[in-house]
C-alpha positions as CSV (number, residue, x, y, z in Angstrom):
1,M,-13.4,-25.0,-20.1
2,Q,-13.7,-27.0,-16.6
3,Y,-10.2,-27.1,-16.6
4,V,-9.4,-23.4,-17.3
5,N,-12.0,-22.7,-14.3
6,E,-10.1,-25.0,-12.0
7,I,-6.8,-23.4,-13.0
8,N,-8.6,-19.8,-12.3
9,H,-9.9,-21.2,-8.9
10,H,-6.5,-22.2,-7.7
11,L,-4.9,-19.1,-8.9
12,N,-7.6,-16.7,-7.0
13,I,-7.0,-18.7,-3.8
14,Y,-3.3,-18.6,-4.0
15,Y,-3.2,-14.8,-5.1
16,V,-5.7,-14.1,-1.9
17,I,-3.7,-15.8,0.6
18,E,-0.5,-14.3,-0.6
19,L,-2.0,-10.8,-0.5
20,L,-3.5,-11.3,2.9
21,K,-0.3,-12.9,4.4
22,N,1.5,-9.7,3.1
23,A,-1.0,-7.3,4.3
24,T,-1.1,-8.7,7.9
25,Q,2.7,-8.7,8.0
26,T,2.9,-5.1,6.5
27,S,0.3,-4.1,9.3
28,S,2.3,-5.2,12.0
29,I,5.1,-3.1,10.7
30,K,3.2,-0.1,10.0
31,A,2.5,0.1,13.7
32,L,5.9,1.1,14.3
33,N,6.4,3.2,10.8
34,S,3.5,4.9,9.4
35,E,5.2,5.3,6.1
36,V,4.8,1.6,5.1
37,T,2.4,1.6,2.0
38,E,-0.2,-1.0,1.3
39,N,-0.7,-3.1,-1.8
40,I,-3.3,-0.9,-3.9
41,L,-5.4,-4.3,-4.8
42,L,-6.0,-5.1,-1.2
43,E,-9.2,-2.9,-0.7
44,P,-11.1,-4.4,-3.7
45,I,-10.2,-8.0,-2.1
46,L,-11.3,-7.1,1.4
47,N,-14.6,-5.7,-0.1
48,Y,-15.2,-8.9,-2.1
49,L,-14.4,-11.6,0.6
50,P,-17.1,-11.1,2.9
51,K,-19.8,-12.2,0.4
52,S,-17.2,-14.9,-1.5
53,E,-16.9,-18.6,-0.8
54,L,-13.3,-17.9,-0.7
55,L,-13.5,-17.5,3.1
56,S,-14.6,-21.2,3.4
57,N,-10.9,-21.7,2.7
58,P,-9.3,-22.1,6.2
59,L,-6.1,-20.1,5.3
60,I,-7.8,-17.2,3.7
61,N,-10.2,-17.1,6.5
62,I,-7.3,-17.2,9.1
63,Y,-5.5,-14.3,7.2
64,Y,-8.5,-12.3,6.5
65,Q,-9.7,-12.6,10.3
66,T,-6.1,-11.7,11.5
67,Y,-5.8,-8.7,9.1
68,I,-9.4,-7.3,10.3
69,L,-8.4,-7.9,14.0
70,I,-5.2,-5.9,13.9
71,N,-6.2,-3.1,11.6
72,N,-10.0,-2.5,12.6
73,D,-9.5,-3.7,16.3
74,D,-12.2,-5.8,15.9
75,E,-12.3,-8.2,18.7
76,V,-15.5,-10.1,17.9
77,N,-13.9,-13.3,16.0
78,F,-10.8,-13.3,18.1
79,D,-11.7,-16.6,20.1
80,N,-12.8,-17.9,16.8
81,L,-9.5,-17.0,15.2
82,V,-7.4,-18.7,17.8
83,K,-9.5,-21.9,17.6
84,N,-9.1,-21.9,13.8
85,L,-5.5,-21.2,14.1
86,K,-4.8,-24.1,16.3
87,K,-7.0,-26.3,14.2
88,Y,-5.4,-25.7,10.8
89,E,-1.9,-25.0,11.9
90,N,-0.5,-28.0,10.2
91,L,-1.6,-26.1,6.8
92,F,1.0,-23.5,7.5
93,S,4.8,-23.6,6.7
94,F,6.8,-23.0,10.0
95,I,7.6,-19.4,8.8
96,D,3.9,-18.6,8.4
97,I,2.7,-19.9,11.4
98,N,5.5,-18.4,13.3
99,N,4.5,-15.0,11.8
100,L,0.9,-15.4,12.5
101,Y,1.4,-16.4,16.3
102,K,3.7,-13.5,16.8
103,I,1.1,-11.0,15.1
104,I,-1.8,-12.2,17.2
105,I,0.1,-12.2,20.6
106,N,1.6,-8.9,19.6
107,Y,-2.0,-7.7,19.5
108,C,-2.8,-9.4,22.9
109,V,0.2,-7.7,24.4
110,K,-1.0,-4.4,22.9
111,K,-4.6,-4.9,24.5
112,H,-2.9,-6.0,27.7
113,N,-1.1,-2.6,27.9
114,Q,-4.6,-1.2,27.7
115,N,-5.3,-3.3,30.7
116,I,-8.1,-5.5,29.2
117,I,-7.7,-8.7,31.3
118,K,-9.0,-11.2,28.6
119,Y,-5.8,-10.4,26.4
120,R,-3.4,-10.6,29.3
121,I,-4.6,-14.4,29.8
122,A,-4.9,-14.9,26.3
123,G,-1.3,-13.7,25.5
124,F,0.3,-15.6,28.3
125,E,-1.4,-18.6,27.2
126,L,-0.8,-18.5,23.6
127,Y,2.9,-17.8,24.2
128,I,3.2,-21.1,26.5
129,Y,1.1,-23.2,23.7
130,A,3.1,-21.8,20.8
131,L,6.6,-22.3,22.7
132,N,5.7,-25.8,23.8
133,K,4.7,-26.4,20.0
134,K,8.0,-24.7,19.3
135,F,6.2,-22.2,16.9
136,L,8.1,-19.3,18.3
137,Y,11.7,-20.5,17.9
138,D,14.1,-18.9,15.6
139,Y,17.0,-21.3,14.7
140,E,16.4,-23.4,17.9
141,H,16.5,-20.3,20.1
142,I,14.0,-18.1,21.9
143,T,14.2,-14.3,21.6
144,R,14.7,-12.2,24.5
145,F,11.7,-10.3,23.6
146,I,9.6,-13.4,23.9
147,F,10.9,-14.4,27.2
148,S,10.6,-11.3,28.7
149,N,7.1,-10.8,27.4
150,V,6.0,-14.4,28.9
151,V,7.3,-13.3,32.3
152,T,5.7,-10.0,32.5
153,L,2.3,-11.3,31.5
154,G,2.7,-14.0,34.0
155,I,3.7,-11.6,36.7
156,R,0.6,-9.5,35.9
157,L,-1.6,-12.5,36.0
158,N,0.0,-13.4,39.7
159,R,1.0,-17.0,38.1
160,L,4.5,-16.5,39.8
161,K,5.0,-20.2,40.4
162,D,4.3,-20.4,36.5
163,V,6.8,-17.7,36.0
164,E,9.5,-19.5,37.9
165,K,9.1,-22.8,36.1
166,F,9.0,-20.8,32.9
167,I,12.6,-19.2,33.7
168,K,14.1,-22.4,34.6
169,K,12.7,-24.2,31.7
170,Y,13.2,-21.9,29.0
171,N,16.2,-19.5,29.8
172,I,18.6,-22.1,28.1
173,Y,16.9,-21.4,24.7
174,I,17.5,-17.8,24.7
175,E,20.2,-16.6,22.1
176,S,23.6,-17.0,24.0
177,E,24.6,-13.4,23.2
178,F,21.8,-12.1,25.2
179,R,21.0,-14.9,27.7
180,A,22.6,-13.3,30.8
181,I,21.2,-9.9,30.5
182,T,17.7,-11.3,29.7
183,L,17.9,-13.9,32.7
184,A,18.8,-10.9,34.9
185,F,16.4,-8.5,33.8
186,N,13.5,-11.1,34.2
187,Q,15.0,-12.3,37.6
188,A,14.7,-8.6,38.7
189,K,11.0,-8.4,37.7
190,L,10.2,-11.9,39.6
191,F,12.0,-10.4,42.5
192,Y,9.9,-7.3,42.6
193,A,6.7,-9.3,42.2
194,K,7.9,-11.2,45.3
195,Q,8.8,-7.9,47.1
196,E,12.4,-8.8,47.4
197,Y,13.0,-5.2,46.6
198,N,16.9,-5.0,47.5
199,K,17.4,-7.8,45.1
200,A,15.5,-6.3,42.3
201,I,17.5,-3.0,42.8
202,K,20.7,-4.6,42.8
203,I,20.1,-6.3,39.4
204,L,18.6,-3.1,38.0
205,M,21.6,-0.9,39.2
206,T,24.2,-3.1,38.2
207,H,23.3,-4.2,34.6
208,Q,23.1,-2.3,31.3
209,F,20.3,-2.6,29.2
210,K,21.0,-1.3,25.8
211,D,17.5,-2.1,24.1
212,I,15.2,1.0,24.2
213,L,12.2,-0.7,25.3
214,W,14.0,-2.6,27.9
215,N,15.7,0.6,29.4
216,L,12.1,2.2,29.4
217,N,10.6,-0.9,31.4
218,M,13.7,-1.3,33.7
219,K,13.1,2.6,34.5
220,H,9.7,2.3,35.2
221,L,10.0,-0.7,37.5
222,L,12.6,1.4,39.6
223,L,10.1,4.2,39.7
224,K,7.6,1.6,41.2
225,I,10.0,0.3,43.8
226,Y,11.1,3.9,44.9
227,Y,7.6,4.6,45.5
228,E,6.6,1.5,47.5
229,I,9.8,1.9,49.7
230,N,8.8,5.6,50.2
231,E,11.9,7.0,48.6
232,L,10.4,10.1,47.1
233,D,13.5,12.0,46.5
234,L,15.0,9.0,44.4
235,L,11.5,8.6,42.6
236,K,11.3,12.5,41.6
237,S,15.0,12.5,40.3
238,N,14.7,9.3,38.3
239,L,11.1,10.3,36.9
240,K,12.7,13.6,35.6
241,A,15.3,11.7,33.8
242,F,12.6,9.1,32.7
243,K,10.6,11.9,31.0
244,S,13.6,13.5,29.3
245,Y,14.5,9.8,27.9
246,V,11.0,9.1,26.7
247,K,10.7,12.3,24.9
248,R,14.0,11.8,23.0
249,K,13.0,8.3,21.8
250,N,10.5,9.2,18.8
251,N,11.1,6.0,17.2
252,I,9.2,3.5,19.3
253,G,5.6,3.8,18.0
254,Y,2.6,3.7,20.4
255,H,5.2,2.6,23.1
256,Q,6.1,6.2,23.5
257,T,2.7,7.3,24.2
258,Y,2.4,4.5,26.7
259,F,5.5,5.7,28.7
260,K,4.6,9.5,28.6
261,N,1.4,8.3,30.2
262,I,3.3,6.2,32.6
263,A,5.3,9.7,33.7
264,R,2.0,11.5,34.0
265,A,0.5,9.1,36.2
266,F,3.6,9.0,38.2
267,D,3.4,12.9,38.6
268,T,-0.1,12.7,39.7
269,L,0.5,9.9,42.2
270,I,3.5,12.1,43.8
271,K,1.1,14.9,44.2
272,F,-1.4,12.5,46.0
273,K,1.3,11.0,48.3
274,E,2.2,14.7,49.5
275,H,-1.2,16.3,49.4
276,P,-3.7,13.3,49.9
277,Q,-6.4,15.6,51.2
278,K,-6.6,17.3,47.8
279,F,-7.5,14.0,46.3
280,N,-10.5,12.7,48.5
281,K,-12.7,12.6,45.4
282,Y,-10.1,11.8,42.8
283,T,-10.9,8.9,40.6
284,L,-8.2,7.1,38.5
285,D,-8.6,7.0,34.7
286,S,-9.2,3.3,33.7
287,N,-7.3,3.9,30.7
288,T,-4.1,4.7,32.6
289,P,-1.2,2.3,31.8
290,D,-0.6,-0.2,34.5
291,Y,-4.0,0.7,36.0
292,E,-4.1,-2.1,38.5
293,W,-0.8,-1.2,40.1
294,F,-1.5,2.7,40.3
295,S,-5.1,1.9,41.5
296,K,-3.4,-0.3,44.5
297,M,-1.2,2.7,45.2
298,Y,-4.1,5.0,45.5
299,A,-6.1,2.5,47.8
300,I,-2.9,2.3,50.2
301,K,-3.3,4.8,53.0
């Protein structure tokens, strides 16, 4: 009987780990495709786990907390989840630790887009940590998306020297097919952050960005530059094209809402620029994407 119980116990652990692992991966995909369905046995397991000793298993605990974090937007245990992931990372296969870090960092990036500084810092530091450990490498390479996200977060944190060091150290690990364009795109962002606008514009206007999100971010950056150098005609014409482009791209999940809100914020900012007397009592919504930049522009008289 004891032998049977041990077998059942280990089978339960194995099953719950695999179920939660699949559920966390499915949830990250579901953020972009609402048609993805979940395992019908997931809900009973989620209801059972909080009162079960199975949560003492570090793998089950980490997958459970990850699932709750990204599905319930439950930030309470975020710090503990990151601490445990680092503590028990040697228990995971490379593929599993790679997926977990990507899922948790993507959550940080999403919260960064909501202007929550804690997750901007956490995302940047997790990227650097996981890259140093080589957990985020794919076949000895770093994807252009990971490289760009690190640069973006670092710039938003005003850690420009760290960003310069990162670009020099890691650009050789970008997959060769995308290395040149990725390097150019991120150098443009760094030039902009250093207020070297002409250098940034030259790169942005002479390179083609085929990826939808990269195109949107490039266009967003150009809008910011045109506003800062007071080229309102160029800003208006580019903003009109930007709105049309965003409207057509209905396959980018929550990013579409983010960039639609960016466009609305620019509309209001242009009105402020042209008729400042009408905005004496205007308060910028703290949920505005890129809130810090827009807030800074309203503060400049």
